[in-house]
C-alpha positions in Angstrom: 31.0 -39.2 -14.8 28.6 -38.3 -17.7 25.9 -37.3 -15.3 22.4 -37.5 -16.6 21.4 -33.9 -17.5 18.0 -34.3 -15.9 19.7 -35.3 -12.7 21.9 -32.3 -12.9 18.9 -30.0 -13.1 17.2 -31.8 -10.2 20.2 -31.3 -7.9 20.6 -27.7 -8.9 17.6 -26.6 -6.9 16.0 -27.6 -3.6 12.7 -29.6 -3.4 11.3 -27.1 -0.8 12.2 -23.7 0.6 10.5 -22.5 3.7 10.8 -19.0 5.2 9.1 -18.2 8.4 8.7 -15.1 10.6 8.8 -15.8 14.3 7.1 -13.4 16.9 8.9 -13.8 20.2 8.0 -12.1 23.5 11.2 -10.6 25.0 11.9 -10.4 28.7 11.1 -6.7 28.8 7.6 -7.4 27.4 8.3 -6.1 23.8 7.7 -8.3 20.8 10.4 -9.0 18.2 10.1 -10.8 14.9 12.9 -13.1 13.9 13.3 -14.6 10.4 14.0 -18.3 10.0 14.5 -20.8 7.2 14.3 -24.6 6.5 15.6 -25.9 3.2 14.9 -29.4 2.0 17.3 -30.1 -0.8 16.7 -33.7 -1.7 15.1 -36.8 -0.2 15.7 -39.5 -2.8 17.9 -41.5 -0.3 15.8 -40.9 2.8 14.4 -38.2 5.2 16.0 -34.8 5.0 18.8 -34.4 7.6 20.7 -31.3 8.6 21.4 -28.9 11.4 19.8 -25.7 12.6 22.1 -22.7 13.1 21.5 -19.5 15.0 23.6 -16.7 13.6 23.2 -13.0 12.5 24.6 -13.9 9.0 22.1 -16.7 8.3 20.4 -16.1 4.9 18.5 -18.1 2.3 21.5 -18.8 0.1 23.7 -20.0 2.9 21.1 -22.4 4.2 20.4 -23.6 0.7 24.0 -24.4 0.0 24.4 -26.2 3.3 21.3 -28.3 2.6 22.8 -29.4 -0.7 26.1 -30.2 1.1 24.1 -32.5 3.5 22.5 -34.4 0.5 26.0 -35.2 -0.7 27.5 -36.0 2.7 24.8 -38.5 3.6 25.0 -40.2 0.2 28.8 -40.5 0.1 28.8 -43.0 3.0 25.6 -44.6 1.9 23.3 -43.8 4.9 19.6 -43.6 4.0 19.2 -39.9 4.5 18.8 -36.8 2.3 19.9 -33.2 2.8 18.3 -30.4 4.7 19.4 -27.3 6.7 17.8 -24.7 8.9 18.6 -21.4 10.5 17.4 -18.4 12.3 18.8 -14.9 11.9 19.8 -14.0 15.5 22.8 -13.5 17.7 21.9 -15.9 20.5 24.4 -14.2 22.8 21.9 -11.2 22.8 19.1 -13.4 24.2 18.4 -14.6 27.7 17.9 -18.4 28.1 14.1 -17.8 28.4 14.1 -15.7 25.2 16.2 -18.4 23.4 13.8 -21.1 24.4 10.7 -19.1 23.3 12.5 -18.4 19.9 13.3 -22.1 19.5 9.7 -23.2 20.3 8.3 -20.6 17.9 10.6 -21.8 15.1 9.5 -25.4 15.6 5.8 -24.5 15.7 6.4 -22.7 12.3 8.1 -25.6 10.6 6.3 -28.5 12.3 4.2 -29.3 9.3 7.3 -30.2 7.2 9.5 -32.0 9.8 9.1 -35.3 11.6 11.1 -38.5 12.5 10.4 -40.0 9.1 10.3 -36.7 7.1 13.0 -34.2 8.1 15.2 -34.6 11.2 17.2 -31.5 12.3 20.3 -31.5 14.5 22.6 -29.0 16.3 24.8 -26.6 14.2 26.4 -23.3 14.7 25.3 -21.8 18.1 22.8 -24.6 18.8 23.3 -27.4 21.3 21.9 -30.5 23.0 19.7 -28.3 25.3 18.1 -26.6 22.3 17.5 -29.9 20.7 15.7 -31.1 23.8 13.4 -28.0 23.5 12.7 -28.9 19.9 11.8 -32.5 20.7 9.5 -31.4 23.6 7.7 -28.8 21.5 7.2 -31.1 18.5 6.0 -33.9 20.8 3.4 -31.5 22.2 2.3 -30.5 18.7 1.8 -34.1 17.5 0.4 -35.3 20.8 2.8 -38.1 21.4 6.5 -38.8 22.2 8.3 -37.9 19.0 11.8 -37.3 20.3 13.2 -38.8 17.1 12.3 -35.6 15.3 15.7 -34.3 16.2 19.2 -35.7 16.9 22.1 -34.4 19.0 19.9 -34.6 22.2 21.2 -35.0 25.7 21.5 -38.7 26.7 18.6 -38.4 29.2 16.3 -37.2 26.3 17.2 -40.0 23.9 20.6 -38.9 22.6 23.2 -41.4 21.4 26.4 -42.3 23.3 29.5 -41.6 21.2 27.9 -38.6 19.3 30.3 -36.1 20.9 33.4 -37.9 19.4 31.7 -39.2 16.2 33.1 -36.6 13.8 36.6 -37.1 15.0 36.3 -40.9 15.2 34.9 -41.2 11.7 37.8 -39.0 10.4 40.3 -41.3 12.1 38.7 -44.3 10.5 39.1 -42.7 7.1 42.7 -41.7 7.9 43.5 -45.3 8.9 42.5 -46.5 5.4 44.4 -43.6 3.8 47.5 -44.4 5.9 47.5 -48.0 4.8 47.6 -46.9 1.1 50.4 -44.4 1.8 52.3 -46.8 4.3 52.4 -44.1 7.0 54.0 -45.1 10.3 52.2 -43.3 13.2 55.4 -42.8 15.3 57.0 -41.1 12.3 54.0 -39.0 11.3 53.7 -35.4 12.5 50.2 -34.0 12.8 49.0 -30.4 13.2 45.4 -29.8 14.3 43.9 -26.4 13.4 40.8 -25.8 15.6 41.1 -27.3 19.1 37.4 -27.5 19.9 35.3 -30.6 20.1 36.3 -32.3 16.8 39.9 -31.1 16.9 40.6 -32.1 20.5 39.0 -35.5 20.1 40.9 -36.3 16.9 44.2 -35.3 18.6 43.5 -37.5 21.6 42.6 -40.5 19.4 45.7 -40.2 17.1 48.0 -39.6 20.1 46.9 -42.9 21.6 47.7 -44.6 18.3 51.2 -43.2 18.3 50.9 -40.2 16.0 53.0 -37.1 16.9 50.7 -34.1 17.6 53.1 -31.2 17.1 50.8 -28.3 16.7 47.4 -27.0 17.6 45.4 -23.7 17.4 42.2 -22.0 18.4 40.7 -18.6 17.7 43.4 -16.9 19.8 46.4 -18.4 18.0 48.5 -21.6 17.9 51.3 -23.5 19.5 54.0 -25.6 17.8 56.6 -27.9 19.2 59.6 -29.6 17.7 58.7 -32.6 19.8 55.1 -33.4 20.6 52.2 -32.4 22.8 50.0 -34.5 25.1 46.6 -33.6 23.7 44.6 -34.3 26.9 46.8 -32.0 28.9 46.6 -29.3 26.2 42.8 -29.6 26.1 42.5 -29.3 29.9 44.8 -26.3 29.9 42.7 -24.7 27.1 39.6 -25.2 29.2 41.3 -23.6 32.3 43.0 -20.7 30.5 40.6 -20.2 27.6 43.2 -20.7 24.8 46.0 -23.0 23.8 48.5 -20.1 23.5 48.9 -20.0 27.3 49.8 -23.7 27.3 53.5 -24.2 26.9 53.3 -27.9 27.7 55.9 -29.3 25.4 59.7 -29.0 25.0 60.7 -26.2 22.5 57.1 -25.0 22.3 56.5 -21.6 20.8 53.4 -19.5 20.2 52.5 -18.6 16.6 49.5 -17.2 14.8 46.8 -19.4 13.4 47.9 -18.4 9.9 51.5 -19.4 10.7 50.3 -22.7 12.0 48.7 -23.6 8.7 52.1 -23.1 7.0 54.2 -25.2 9.3 55.9 -28.3 8.1 54.0 -31.5 9.0 52.8 -34.8 7.4 49.1 -34.3 8.1 47.3 -31.0 8.6 43.9 -31.5 10.1 41.4 -28.6 9.5 38.8 -28.6 12.3 38.0 -24.9 12.6 36.1 -22.7 10.2 35.5 -22.5 6.4 37.9 -21.0 3.9 41.1 -21.5 5.9 43.1 -22.6 2.9 42.6 -20.2 0.1 44.4 -18.7 -3.0 46.7 -16.5 -0.9 48.2 -19.2 1.3 47.8 -22.5 -0.7 51.3 -22.1 -2.3 52.7 -21.9 1.3 51.2 -25.0 2.7 53.9 -27.5 3.7 51.8 -30.4 4.8 51.9 -33.6 2.7 48.2 -34.4 3.4 45.2 -32.4 4.5 42.3 -34.0 6.4 39.1 -31.8 6.5 37.0 -32.2 9.7 35.5 -28.8 9.3 33.0 -27.9 6.6 34.4 -26.1 3.7 37.9 -25.3 5.1 39.5 -25.3 1.6 38.3 -23.0 -1.2 38.0 -24.2 -4.8 41.0 -22.0 -5.8 43.1 -23.6 -3.1 42.0 -27.0 -4.1 43.4 -26.4 -7.6 46.8 -25.2 -6.2 47.1 -28.1 -3.7 46.2 -30.6 -6.4 48.9 -29.2 -8.7 51.4 -29.3 -5.9 50.6 -33.0 -5.1 49.1 -32.3 -1.7 46.3 -34.8 -1.2 43.1 -33.4 0.5 40.8 -35.9 2.2 37.5 -33.9 1.7 35.0 -32.8 4.4 32.0 -34.6 2.9 33.8 -37.9 3.5 36.1 -37.2 6.4 33.6 -35.6 8.7 30.5 -37.7 7.9 30.9 -39.8 11.0 28.8 -37.1 12.8 25.8 -37.4 10.7 26.2 -41.2 10.6 26.0 -41.5 14.4 23.0 -39.1 14.2 21.3 -41.7 12.0 22.1 -44.3 14.7 20.4 -42.0 17.2 17.3 -42.0 14.9 17.3 -45.8 14.9 17.8 -46.0 18.6 14.8 -43.6 19.2 12.6 -45.6 16.9 13.4 -48.9 18.6 13.8 -47.5 22.1 17.0 -49.5 22.4 20.3 -47.7 23.1 23.9 -48.6 22.3 27.0 -48.3 24.3 30.0 -46.2 23.0 31.9 -49.3 21.8 28.8 -50.5 19.9 28.4 -47.2 18.2 32.0 -47.2 17.1 31.8 -50.8 15.9 28.8 -49.8 13.7 30.5 -46.7 12.5 33.7 -48.4 11.4 32.5 -50.4 8.4 30.4 -47.5 7.1 33.4 -45.2 7.0 35.7 -47.9 5.5 33.2 -48.6 2.8 32.8 -44.9 2.1 36.6 -44.6 1.7 36.9 -47.6 -0.5 34.2 -46.3 -2.9 35.7 -42.8 -3.0 39.3 -44.1 -3.5 38.1 -46.5 -6.3 36.4 -43.6 -8.1 39.5 -41.4 -7.7 41.5 -44.0 -9.6 38.7 -44.8 -12.1 38.2 -41.2 -13.1 41.8 -40.0 -12.4 40.5 -37.2 -10.2 40.9 -35.7 -6.8 39.4 -37.3 -3.7 36.9 -34.5 -3.5 35.7 -34.9 -7.0 35.6 -38.7 -6.4 33.5 -38.1 -3.3 30.9 -36.1 -5.3 30.9 -38.7 -8.0 30.3 -41.5 -5.4 27.5 -39.5 -3.8 25.7 -38.4 -7.0 25.9 -41.9 -8.5 24.0 -43.2 -5.4 21.4 -40.5 -5.5 20.8 -41.1 -9.1 20.0 -44.8 -8.4 17.4 -43.7 -5.8 15.7 -41.3 -8.2 12.0 -42.2 -8.3 11.2 -43.8 -11.7 
């Protein structure tokens, strides 16, 4: 794309890095210090946007990389947001709810000077949820002395959250898949789909595609997978997973068999949807993948080495930064609803999401043809071109 070298230097480093130490009173009366981060990568397109994760392996480099990813993800679909990310080094399972709330409020007090509804808007990420977001909104509102619930997205509906946010990642991915299917002339009833990762995004995408006639023939979670020579009913499979804790105890389809998660990835299908963790397709299994197309709903499920192998083999990967950007797009809708104090119904959210995802696909697809490159490379080109146009002169 002949990127301006100055722009390359700008995007190589974040605009701001913040590291904080958080004193938290534990239930037994002792004091513990937790380390936290907030990275603000780039705000040329708008306020920094990105989740907060609570995990023992959080570190500066991880949060920095994720913040850069958010810059690209927001830009690829043209929403007016930049990229940020936050995290605290902690295993939340080791904390009581009271300790978790005190930690969250301490973290927000520490980063309050650099966040805000028009500055930097966090969201849920690994091991954080709507309840934690409500604590953040409440604490920040206390600090600034007014209702500022728009400081964070992913809130419960009663605290200003957006309807349709829980299914947004999956719905956005389906909208992208619709456009791809048109180009490839895919017929839903003849298209076999495997979903790796049957959590929120994975179960939603399976349910939506099933309603549209696609054949869901496999699914997996952290315990293993199930595969059928016929098809599954995704809703029944999800209810069974909730009841029994895993899909491997759910033999709900004819000729169903239990396999490992690794085996599931290598099963024959038309579309393999990756909705679990990062680095699932890698140099050791990329040669064994039998799917014709891969849709990434998870972040970073395909390594660069696997990308090269899949491209050489003619397996098309629809990249995460485009395919799963429906989530952050609906988070933007939540910001707008908070600012106006007017709230949308689910069908209105989906109606607003559709043209944004379709335009994102059209731009990426056009750049893939223009530059004769993969869809992932085209997505980065699309995003960086837009960021460059927003660079302050």
